[in-house]
C-alpha positions in Angstrom: -15.0 54.2 32.1 -13.0 51.4 31.4 -11.2 49.2 34.7 -8.1 48.6 35.3 -8.2 45.3 34.5 -10.1 46.1 31.1 -7.1 48.2 30.4 -5.1 45.4 31.2 -6.3 42.8 29.1 -6.5 45.2 26.2 -2.4 45.9 26.7 -2.3 41.6 26.4 -4.0 41.6 23.5 -2.1 44.4 22.1 1.2 42.5 22.7 0.1 39.5 21.7 -0.8 40.7 18.3 2.1 42.2 18.2 4.5 39.5 19.0 2.5 37.3 16.7 3.4 40.3 13.3 6.7 41.4 14.1 9.5 39.8 11.7 6.7 38.0 9.7 9.0 37.2 7.0 11.9 36.0 9.2 12.5 32.3 9.5 13.2 31.7 13.1 11.2 27.8 13.8 8.6 27.7 16.0 9.5 25.4 18.6 6.1 24.3 19.9 7.6 21.5 22.1 11.8 20.9 23.4 12.8 17.9 24.9 9.3 16.9 25.9 8.2 19.9 27.5 5.4 22.5 26.3 6.7 25.7 24.8 3.4 26.7 23.2 -0.7 27.2 23.8 -3.5 26.3 21.5 -5.8 29.2 21.3 -9.0 28.6 19.6 -12.2 30.6 19.2 -14.6 31.0 22.6 -17.7 30.8 20.1 -15.9 28.9 17.2 -18.2 25.7 16.0 -17.9 22.8 17.1 -16.4 21.3 14.7 -13.1 23.7 15.2 -12.8 23.2 19.1 -12.5 19.5 18.3 -10.3 20.4 15.8 -8.4 21.9 18.6 -8.2 18.9 20.6 -7.4 16.8 17.8 -4.0 18.6 17.2 -3.7 18.7 21.6 -3.9 14.6 21.4 -1.1 14.0 18.3 1.3 16.8 19.6 1.0 14.6 22.8 1.3 11.1 20.8 4.1 12.8 19.1 6.1 14.2 22.0 4.7 13.4 25.1 3.7 16.8 25.9 0.3 18.0 26.5 0.3 21.6 25.0 -3.2 23.5 26.9 -6.5 25.0 25.0 -7.2 28.2 25.5 -10.1 29.6 25.2 -10.2 33.3 23.8 -13.5 35.8 23.7 -14.0 38.5 21.4 -13.3 41.0 24.2 -9.8 39.2 25.2 -10.5 38.1 28.5 -8.4 36.8 31.5 -7.6 33.7 29.5 -5.2 35.9 27.1 -2.7 35.7 30.2 -2.3 32.1 30.1 -1.5 32.2 26.4 0.8 35.4 27.2 2.8 33.1 29.3 3.4 30.7 26.4 6.2 31.0 24.1 4.2 30.3 20.6 0.8 30.6 20.3 -0.8 28.1 17.9 -4.2 29.7 16.8 -6.4 27.2 15.1 -9.7 28.5 13.4 -11.2 31.9 13.5 -10.4 34.4 16.5 -9.6 37.8 17.6 -5.8 37.2 16.7 -6.2 36.0 13.3 -8.8 39.1 12.5 -6.1 41.0 14.2 -3.7 39.5 12.0 -6.2 40.5 9.1 -6.7 36.7 8.7 -9.8 35.2 7.2 -11.9 32.5 6.6 -14.0 34.2 4.0 -11.8 33.6 0.7 -10.8 29.8 1.3 -13.0 27.3 -0.9 -15.2 25.2 1.2 -13.0 22.9 3.3 -10.1 24.8 2.6 -7.9 26.0 4.6 -4.2 27.7 4.9 -1.1 26.6 7.3 1.5 29.4 8.2 4.1 29.5 10.6 5.0 33.0 12.3 7.5 34.0 14.3 6.2 32.9 17.5 3.4 31.7 16.4 1.6 28.7 13.9 -2.0 29.1 12.2 -4.3 26.9 10.8 -7.4 28.4 9.7 -9.3 27.2 7.9 -13.9 27.8 6.5 -16.1 25.7 8.8 -19.5 25.1 9.9 -20.9 24.7 12.8 -23.3 21.9 11.1 -20.4 19.4 10.8 -20.2 16.4 13.5 -16.6 15.3 12.2 -18.0 12.3 13.4 -21.2 11.2 11.0 -19.3 10.1 7.9 -22.1 11.4 6.1 -22.1 14.9 8.0 -22.4 17.6 5.6 -20.5 21.5 5.6 -17.3 22.5 5.2 -14.4 21.1 8.3 -11.6 23.2 6.6 -9.7 24.1 10.0 -10.1 20.1 10.9 -8.5 19.4 7.9 -5.9 22.1 7.9 -4.9 20.4 11.5 -4.3 16.9 9.8 -2.3 18.5 6.9 -0.6 19.6 9.4 0.0 16.4 10.9 1.0 14.6 8.1 3.3 17.4 7.2 4.9 16.2 11.1 5.7 12.6 9.7 1.8 11.2 11.0 -0.1 8.8 8.9 -3.8 7.6 9.1 -3.7 4.4 7.0 -6.7 2.5 8.3 -8.2 3.7 11.7 -7.8 3.2 15.3 -4.4 2.9 16.6 -2.9 -0.1 14.8 -3.6 2.0 11.8 -2.0 4.9 12.5 2.2 6.4 12.4 3.1 8.1 14.6 6.8 9.5 15.0 8.6 10.2 18.1 10.3 13.3 18.5 11.0 15.3 21.7 11.1 18.7 20.5 8.7 19.8 17.4 9.5 23.1 15.8 8.3 24.3 12.3 9.3 26.9 10.2 8.8 28.4 6.7 5.2 26.5 6.2 3.3 28.2 4.3 0.3 26.1 2.8 -3.1 26.3 1.0 -5.1 23.9 -0.2 -8.3 22.9 -0.7 -9.8 19.6 -2.2 -10.3 19.3 -5.8 -13.2 17.4 -5.9 -16.0 18.8 -3.2 -18.2 15.6 -2.6 -16.2 13.0 -1.2 -17.9 11.2 0.8 -16.7 7.4 1.2 -18.5 4.9 3.4 -16.1 3.6 5.8 -16.6 -0.1 6.4 -18.2 0.0 9.4 -20.1 2.5 11.0 -18.8 3.7 13.9 -17.3 6.7 15.6 -13.9 5.6 15.2 -14.5 4.7 11.4 -16.4 7.7 10.7 -13.6 10.1 11.5 -11.0 7.9 9.8 -12.4 8.9 6.8 -12.3 12.7 8.4 -8.5 12.3 9.0 -7.9 11.2 5.1 -9.8 13.8 4.4 -13.2 12.9 2.6 -16.1 15.0 3.6 -18.7 17.5 1.5 -20.3 20.4 2.1 -23.5 19.2 -0.3 -25.1 15.6 -1.1 -26.7 16.1 -4.1 -28.4 12.3 -4.4 -29.5 13.1 -0.5 -33.1 12.1 -1.6 -32.1 8.8 -4.0 -34.5 6.8 -4.2 -37.0 9.2 -3.6 -40.7 7.2 -4.0 -39.5 4.6 -2.0 -42.6 5.6 0.2 -45.1 5.5 -2.3 -46.0 2.5 -2.1 -47.7 2.4 1.5 -49.0 5.4 1.1 -50.7 5.2 -2.6 -50.8 1.9 -3.7 -54.4 1.3 -3.3 -56.1 4.5 -3.9 -53.2 5.1 -7.2 -52.6 1.8 -8.1 -51.6 3.4 -11.6 -48.6 5.6 -10.3 -46.9 1.7 -10.0 -45.3 -0.1 -12.9 -47.1 -2.8 -15.0 -45.3 -6.0 -15.0 -47.5 -9.2 -16.9 -50.5 -8.4 -15.3 -49.8 -7.4 -12.2 -48.9 -3.6 -10.3 -45.9 -4.1 -8.6 -44.3 -1.8 -5.7 -42.2 0.4 -8.4 -42.8 3.8 -10.5 -44.4 3.8 -13.7 -43.1 7.3 -14.9 -45.2 7.8 -17.9 -48.1 8.5 -15.9 -49.9 11.6 -15.4 -51.1 11.7 -12.0 -47.7 9.9 -10.8 -45.7 12.9 -12.9 -47.4 15.7 -10.3 -47.1 13.8 -7.9 -43.5 13.5 -8.1 -43.6 17.1 -8.7 -45.6 18.1 -5.6 -42.9 15.4 -3.3 -40.1 17.8 -5.6 -41.6 20.5 -3.9 -41.9 19.6 -0.7 -38.5 17.8 0.2 -36.7 20.9 -1.0 -38.7 23.3 1.0 -37.9 20.7 3.8 -34.1 20.7 3.3 -31.6 22.9 3.5 -30.7 24.5 0.1 -26.8 25.1 0.5 -26.7 21.5 2.1 -29.5 19.4 -0.4 -29.7 21.2 -3.1 -31.3 18.6 -5.4 -33.7 16.4 -5.7 -33.2 12.5 -7.4 -35.6 11.0 -10.0 -34.8 7.8 -10.4 -36.8 4.8 -10.2 -37.1 2.7 -6.6 -34.2 0.2 -5.6 -34.3 -2.9 -6.9 -36.3 -2.3 -9.8 -36.7 -5.7 -11.7 -37.3 -3.9 -14.8 -39.1 -0.9 -16.5 -43.1 -0.6 -16.3 -44.5 -2.6 -19.6 -47.9 -0.6 -19.7 -49.7 0.0 -22.9 -47.9 4.3 -21.8 -44.4 3.2 -21.2 -43.5 0.5 -23.9 -43.5 2.2 -26.8 -40.7 4.6 -25.1 -38.3 1.8 -24.0 -35.3 2.1 -25.8 -33.8 -1.9 -26.3 -31.2 -0.2 -29.4 -29.4 1.1 -26.0 -28.8 -2.5 -24.4 -29.8 -3.4 -20.6 -28.3 -0.4 -19.2 -30.3 1.9 -21.2 -33.6 0.7 -21.9 -35.7 2.9 -19.7 -33.3 6.2 -19.7 -35.5 8.0 -21.8 -38.5 7.2 -19.2 -36.6 8.7 -16.5 -35.0 11.3 -18.4 -38.4 13.1 -19.3 -39.8 12.4 -16.3 -36.7 14.4 -14.0 -36.9 17.2 -16.7 -41.3 17.6 -16.4 -40.1 17.9 -12.9 -37.4 20.4 -13.3 -39.2 22.3 -15.2 -42.3 22.5 -12.9 -40.3 23.6 -10.0 -38.2 26.1 -11.6 -40.4 29.2 -10.9 -41.1 28.5 -7.1 -37.6 27.4 -6.7 -35.1 28.4 -9.1 -31.7 28.1 -6.5 -32.7 24.7 -6.0 -32.9 21.3 -8.4 -33.3 17.7 -10.1 -31.2 15.3 -10.3 -31.6 12.0 -12.9 -30.0 9.3 -10.4 -28.5 7.6 -13.5 -28.9 3.4 -13.1 -29.0 0.2 -14.0 -31.4 0.2 -17.1 -31.4 3.6 -16.8 -27.4 4.3 -17.1 -26.9 5.3 -20.1 -28.1 9.3 -21.5 -31.5 9.2 -23.3 -31.7 9.0 -27.1 -35.2 11.8 -27.3 -33.5 14.1 -24.7 -31.0 16.4 -26.6 -29.9 19.2 -23.6 -31.2 19.4 -20.2 -32.6 22.5 -18.2 -30.4 24.6 -16.5 -31.5 23.2 -13.1 -30.2 19.5 -13.5 -28.0 17.5 -12.7 -26.7 14.1 -13.3 -26.0 11.1 -11.0 -24.1 7.7 -12.5 -23.6 4.7 -10.7 -19.8 2.9 -11.7 -17.9 0.4 -10.8 -14.5 1.1 -11.1 -13.1 -1.4 -8.8 -14.9 -4.0 -11.9 -12.9 -1.8 -15.0 -11.3 -5.1 -15.4 -12.0 -5.4 -19.1 -10.6 -2.6 -21.6 -14.2 -3.0 -23.1 -16.0 -2.0 -20.1 -13.3 1.2 -19.3 -13.8 2.7 -22.1 -17.9 2.7 -22.1 -17.9 4.0 -19.0 -16.7 6.7 -20.1 -18.5 7.0 -23.4 -22.1 6.9 -21.0 -20.4 10.1 -19.1 -19.1 12.3 -21.6 -22.7 11.5 -23.3 -24.4 12.9 -20.2 -22.2 15.9 -20.8 -23.1 16.4 -23.9 -26.4 17.3 -22.6 -25.1 20.2 -20.5 -25.9 19.1 -16.9 -25.0 21.4 -14.2 -23.4 19.3 -12.9 -22.5 15.5 -12.6 -21.2 13.5 -9.9 -21.2 9.7 -9.3 -22.1 6.5 -7.1 -19.3 4.3 -6.7 -19.6 1.0 -5.4 -16.2 -0.9 -3.6 -18.8 -3.5 -2.2 -19.4 -6.1 -4.9 -18.5 -8.9 -1.8 -21.4 -8.1 -0.3 -23.5 -8.5 -2.9 -22.3 -11.4 -4.7 -23.0 -14.5 -3.0 -21.0 -16.1 -0.2 -18.4 -16.8 -3.0 -17.5 -13.7 -3.9 -16.2 -13.0 0.5 -13.0 -13.0 0.5 -11.5 -12.3 -2.0 -9.1 -8.7 -2.3 -9.7 -6.7 -4.7 -6.7 -4.7 -4.3 -7.2 -1.9 -7.4 -5.0 1.5 -6.6 -4.2 1.7 -9.9 -7.8 1.9 -11.3 -9.0 4.4 -8.5 -6.4 6.8 -9.6 -6.3 6.2 -13.2 -10.1 6.9 -12.6 -10.2 9.5 -10.9 -7.4 11.9 -13.4 -9.8 11.0 -16.4 -12.7 12.0 -14.4 -11.0 15.7 -13.9 -9.7 15.8 -17.3 -13.8 14.4 -18.1 -14.5 17.8 -16.2 -12.0 20.1 -17.4 -13.0 19.0 -21.1 -15.9 19.7 -20.6 -16.7 22.4 -18.7 -19.6 21.1 -17.1 -17.8 21.0 -13.2 -18.3 16.5 -11.5 -18.7 17.0 -8.0 -17.2 14.7 -6.9 -18.7 10.8 -5.4 -20.6 9.2 -2.7 -18.9 5.1 -2.2 -20.9 2.3 -1.0 -18.8 -0.1 0.8 -20.9 -1.8 2.6 -23.4 -4.9 2.7 -24.3 -8.7 3.8 -21.4 -8.7 5.5 -20.8 -6.1 8.6 -19.6 -9.5 10.9 -16.6 -9.3 8.1 -15.1 -5.6 8.4 -11.8 -6.9 10.1 -11.0 -9.7 7.8 -12.3 -6.9 4.8 -10.3 -3.9 6.2 -6.4 -5.1 4.9 -7.4 -4.8 1.2 -10.7 -2.4 1.7 -8.7 -0.1 3.7 -6.0 0.6 1.7 -8.5 0.9 -1.1 -10.7 3.5 1.1 -6.8 5.3 1.8 -5.5 6.2 -1.5 -9.4 7.4 -3.3 -9.7 9.9 -0.6 -6.3 10.9 -1.9 -6.7 11.1 -4.6 -10.6 12.9 -4.3 -8.9 15.8 -2.3 -6.0 16.0 -5.2 -5.5 13.5 -8.5 -2.2 14.3 -9.2 -1.0 12.9 -6.7 1.8 9.7 -7.5 0.3 6.3 -7.2 3.2 4.9 -6.4 4.9 6.9 -4.0 2.0 6.3 -2.1 2.2 3.3 -1.9 6.4 2.8 -1.7 5.4 5.6 1.4 2.9 3.1 3.2 5.2 -0.1 2.8 8.5 1.3 3.9 6.2 2.9 6.8 3.2 0.9 7.9 5.5 -2.4 7.5 8.8 -1.6 8.7 11.4 -4.2 7.9 8.0 -6.2 6.6 7.8 -4.0 3.4 9.6 -5.7 1.2 7.4 -9.0 1.4 4.2 -6.9 1.7 4.6 -5.3 -1.0 4.8 -8.7 -2.9 2.1 -9.2 -1.3 -0.5 -5.9 -2.3 1.5 -6.2 -5.3 0.3 -9.5 -6.6 -3.5 -9.2 -5.3 -3.7 -6.3 -7.6 -2.3 -7.8 -10.2 -4.2 -10.8 -10.4 -7.4 -8.8 -9.9 -6.1 -6.7 -13.0 -5.1 -8.8 -15.5 -6.5 -12.2 -13.9 -9.1 -14.5 -15.7 -12.3 -13.7 -13.7 -14.6 -15.9 -15.6 -16.2 -13.0 -17.7 -16.6 -9.8 -18.9 -18.5 -7.0 -17.1 -19.5 -4.4 -19.7 -20.6 -1.6 -18.3 -23.3 -0.5 -20.7 -22.7 -2.9 -23.7 -25.3 -2.4 -25.9 -25.4 -6.0 -27.7 -27.6 -7.4 -24.7 -31.0 -6.0 -23.1 -31.4 -8.2 -20.0 -29.2 -9.0 -16.8 -30.1 -12.7 -17.9 -28.3 -12.2 -21.0 -25.2 -10.7 -19.6 -24.9 -13.7 -17.9 -25.9 -16.0 -20.8 -23.2 -14.7 -22.4 -20.6 -14.7 -20.3 -20.2 -11.4 -19.6 -19.9 -11.7 -15.8 -17.8 -13.6 -13.4 -19.2 -16.1 -11.2 -16.0 -18.1 -10.5 -13.5 -16.2 -8.5 -11.6 -19.3 -6.9 -11.4 -21.2 -9.4 -10.5 -18.9 -12.3 -9.1 -15.8 -10.6 -7.5 -16.3 -6.9 -6.8 -19.9 -7.3 -5.6 -22.0 -4.5 -1.8 -21.6 -6.2 -2.0 -18.1 -6.0 -3.4 -18.0 -2.7 -0.7 -19.5 -1.2 1.5 -17.2 -2.8 0.0 -14.6 -1.1 -0.2 -16.8 2.2 3.9 -16.8 1.5 4.4 -13.9 1.1 2.7 -12.8 4.4 4.8 -15.7 6.1 7.8 -13.2 5.1 6.8 -10.3 6.4 5.6 -12.2 9.6 9.1 -13.7 9.9 10.3 -9.9 9.5 8.0 -8.0 12.1 8.6 -10.0 14.9 8.8 -6.3 17.1 5.3 -3.6 17.9 4.0 -2.0 15.9 5.2 -3.8 13.1 3.7 -7.5 14.3 -0.1 -6.0 15.1 -0.2 -4.4 11.8 1.4 -7.4 10.0 -1.6 -9.0 12.2 -4.1 -7.2 10.6 -3.3 -8.6 6.9 -2.6 -12.4 8.5 -6.8 -12.3 10.0 -8.1 -10.6 6.7 -5.9 -13.5 4.3 -7.4 -15.8 6.9 -11.1 -15.2 5.9 -9.7 -15.5 1.7 -8.4 -19.0 2.5 -11.1 -20.5 4.4 -13.8 -19.3 1.5 -11.4 -20.5 -1.2 -11.6 -23.8 1.0 -14.9 -23.8 0.9 -15.6 -23.1 -2.8 
């Protein structure tokens, strides 16, 4: 027999569900906060994944920042326990993630796309529902799995006017309003690109979470094993020297892709790695050369299979691609749902000559440098390379992107502000077009931004943060209006200093796009066969201060900043302009040092 308390719980649950469902078509607003007083409770299932509960906490925290009212978070169980009374006492309910209530309303995350969400307002209720994976850690930027409810919470906050332009409180725009009411919300969204892993400028929980707020994340990581054979040197250098590349008369720590024994070991490594990793998160094993390889193996087996007519960027493409195909064919029977990724990188970037089509279980990851596409010929060459790989019909294509040119180009490139929002928007739109035209999925990208300048995180942030913001937003939706996005950024973030700050960023971007880089970055140029020849032919830039950001241009940027400082006398605009001042001071110091 059911107890009186059990009956009471059932009545409360029924009343709550009825109040949410009745009048679903009404335009009546849902009041969450009125005159600084909370009028709603946030409801989350007791058994919800950690990322869902984190989403509820984020929602409560930001609503408090906006209004001053802290809404309670109520965890409800499947049996509608005592906590429902606290919910029923509120005038409205915010349902975060799947729960007993959303189930009773006929709402489910099952049909949603990975990382997708829906936001609905009904009389007395706001529903934010997404597909959530219990494995997700939102404060780890490479944590994998769907986090739809969290993205839904951040989108709802953006609907209220919140913006996350930079990490930390100084980077956030928080509207101040004592009353928060919503009506007629019916938003369903999911990212266009599944892979949106953008490395934050510094690996901290705060900056990692900032990337989540921008919509970054991934439900799987195609290229996770990356330089898969990096540990071979310790394991096999003495016992199997034939596995390693011959340079001159010496075997070095990089790979000979022609050696039969090395190929067999690659197959064993692929099977072991795939068996040890979740199939949905890590579907592929990567075949590529070890990092830092000075060039292909020159042994009697490899030398005849090189293709110098492809230029330096295609010299050993066939060596790597053919090895990957052999590994893929060898694992197909035992692991029919898994695959191999060809890492198309450095001197094996362009498609192979002798491979006419790829097996059905092979994908490709292509390295790109969109910030360096200031040369029209280079830009066109990038898309020719991508189209060449698409013509081989891989299972999917993904990308490694690099926003860290300033970290690896020697001290002379530190402080150079590569504002590249136009390149970012145009390139991501072009990738969407290529995917649509080919019918082959372009999964998205992993963007590297770190390097040898970790101590200059805040110095690089003023320009790199804006590039990150635009990248994240366009990876989610390539059809956004970049100009409108930037105008909103200048107005919302800098307030009275909007005009001079727009001049500063726009001028920095104009110089990067159209300035004299001291050379051309001919990505994949066929007429050269080595990095040394690229340099000798003047195709690489080495003088950013003499030919690009000259003293006159740097002083022009400083002039705009001084105007902004005069206009932004009050908080928070003073601190935001100060973020740019810190970075531009470093730029000036680096320019003076050269």
